[in-house]
N, C-alpha and C positions, 0 to 999 in steps of 0.2 A: 671520920669524914663520911659524910652521908652522900651517897651518889644518887643523883636524881635520875630516875629512869623515865624515859618517855614511854609511856604505855600507849601503844597504838591500838586503837580500836578498829577492828575490821567492821566495815559497814556491811551488813548482810545484803547480798544481792537477791533480788527477787528471782525466783526460778523462771527460766526462759520458757515462754509459751510457744507452742508450735505455730508456724505461720510465716508470712513474709513481711519484711519491713517495707515501708513506703518506697524507699529507694529501689529495692528489688522489683517492686511492682511497676515503677516508672520505667526502669530499664527494660523490663519485659514488654511493656506497651510500646516503647520506642522500636524494639526489634520487630514486633509483630506489624507495626504500622509501616516500617520499611519494606517488609516482605509483601504486604498487601499492595503497596505502591508499585513495587516492581511487577507484581502479577497484573495489575491494572494496565501498566504501560505495555507489557507484552501482549495482553489481550487487545488493546487498541491498535497495536502494530499488526496483529493478525487480521483485524477487521479492515484496516486500510489495504492490506495485501489482497484480501478477498474482493474488495470493491474494485481495485485496479485490475485484478484478473477478470472479473465480470465485465468490466468496460472493454478490456482488450478482446475478449471472446466476442462480444457484440460488434465491436469495430471490425474484427476479422470477418464476421458474417456479412457485414455491409460490403467489404472489399470483394469477397467471393461472389456475392450477388451481383455487384457491378460488372465484374469480368464475365460472368455467365450471361448477363443481360446483353453485353456487347457482342458476345459470340452468337447469341440467338438472333440478334438484329440483322446479322450478315451485312451490315453497312460498315465499312472500315472507318475507324475514327480518324479524323483529320489531325494533323499535328497542332499542338498548342495546349492550352490549359482548359479542361472541361470540369465543371462542378455539377454535382447533383446532391439532393437530400436523401437521407436514408433514416428510417425509424426502425429500431429493434427494441422490443420489450419496453415500450414507452420512453425510449431514449433517442434523442435526435442527434444525428451525425451529419457532417458534410463530407462527401467523397470528392476529393480533388485529384484529377488524373492529368498528369503532364505527359502528353504523347510526343515522343521524339522519333525522328527517322533513324533508321539503322543503315549500315553500308549496303545491306540487301534491300531492294525496294519491296520485297515480299513480306517483310516483317516490320513491326513498329515496336518501340520500347515504350512501356507504360510505367511511369513512376507514380504509384498510387499512394495517397495519404488519406487516412480517415481521421477527421478532426472532430473533437468535442466542441460544445458551444464556447468554451473558454479559448479555443484555438489550439489546444494541446493535441498533438498528433498521437492518437491512441493506437494506431496501427499504420505501418508502412510496408509497402510491398513493391517489388520491381517485377514486372512481367514482360514477356515477349509475346506479342499477338501476331497472328498470321494476317496479313493484309490481302484478303481475297481479291 
């Protein structure tokens, strides 16, 4: 009996060349793009924080200037809401002072809000002023 043997021929493989496959390159590009996107988002957040800080510093300066101006005038503020405009570093703000009486007639409470053009209160302050 003759046995038939199946001779399997090995297909010679081409030697592997050094380098990356297309799939490896695409995965690397995806990882790098995600990292860059995260860095851009963090940078944008820092820029927003810096702008808010700048706005609050300018608004605080407006509030302090308003209080100093009232002290220098030596005319007591009447109760009620008073508004004035303030410009700091080419930015316009509205200073709104709500003057309230206190139990002592010698003092007034001033609720001060410094508003941006949009109406957002960039700075708030409560002060007690001596009513000369």
